[in-house]
N, C-alpha and C positions, 0 to 999 in steps of 0.2 A: 277214866281218863286217859285219852289219846295221843301219841307221839305225833308230833307235826316238823317236817323240815322246813328251815327257813332258807331262803336263796335272796341275796340282795345285789342290786346295782349300785355302785356307788357313782358313776358318772354317765353322762348320757353317752352311748356309744360302747360302752363297756359291756362284756359279757357279765352274765350273771353268775355269782359265786355262792358255793354252799357257804352259808354263814354259821350254822349250828341249827339245834332243835329244841324244843320244848313241850311241855306238857300243858294240856288243856283240856276241860270236860267237853268243849264244842267247838265249832268253827267260828263262832263270834268272837269268843272270849280267845281262841288262838291268833285271831287278827289284831285283835287289842294287845296282847301281850307281845306278839310279833313287832308291832309299831312300838312300843315302850321299850323293849330290850335292844331293838335292831336300826332304829331309827329317831331314837330320842333327841340324840345331839346333831340332828341333820347328816349323819354320814350316809345315809342312803336315800336315792330319790326314787327308788322302786323296790316292792318285796314281794316274792311269790311265798304263799304259805301253804306247805302241801302233806295232806294227812299222810304219814309213811306206810299205811296199809295199800294206800293205791298207787304205790311206787313199784312198778313192775322190774324184775330183776330177769337177766339172761345169763344163763351159766352154761349152757349146753356148747363145748367148743366146735360142733359141726355148725352152729348157727352162727357163731362169732368169727369162723374162718371166711375169707372172702370166696366166692364162689368161682371166682376165676384167676388165673396168675396174672397179675398187674403189677410185678416187680418192676416193670419198665417205669412206673409211675414214682417209685422210691429212688430218691437221689442216689442211695448207696448201691443201686442196680448198675449205674453208669461207672463207667471207669476213666474218670476225667483224667487222673493224673497220667494214666498211661496216653491219653489223646494228648493232653499238654506236652508230654515227652516227645512223641511223634512228631507234633508240630513244631516244637524246637528245633528237632532235629533237620525235620524239611528246611527251615528258615537258615540255619546253620549251611547245611549243604548250599543251599542256593547263595548265600552269602561268599562262600568259598569259591563257589563256581565264577560269580562276578568277579571277585578279586583275580583270580586265575585268568580271567579274559581281559582285566586290565593289564596283568604284569606282561601277558602275552603281546597284547596289542604295543605297550611300552617298550618291549623287548624288540619287537620287530620295526618300531619307528626310530629306535637309538641304534639297531643293528643297519637300518638302511644309511645311516650317516657316514 
């Protein structure tokens, strides 16, 4: 008996999801069992039946680590809150400058009368 891992797709366009596993003596029976267990009620439109022995595993941390530092691609690498605060400060300063210019212009006009 060999262990098979089953992956299923429930709707077109969705990713395949691991559904479970089963034991079967050969590939033909594994396909039949998978169809009966994971698609009998029409809940799947596609099944992948993979012998567990053929699945390769990578556990070496050096292989799993990216070769280059690409932290700029990770949203956490950006300091968006600091950038937003700086933008808000600039907008406030510009608004205060415009208001001061208006007050000064209004004071000059009323002071001339």
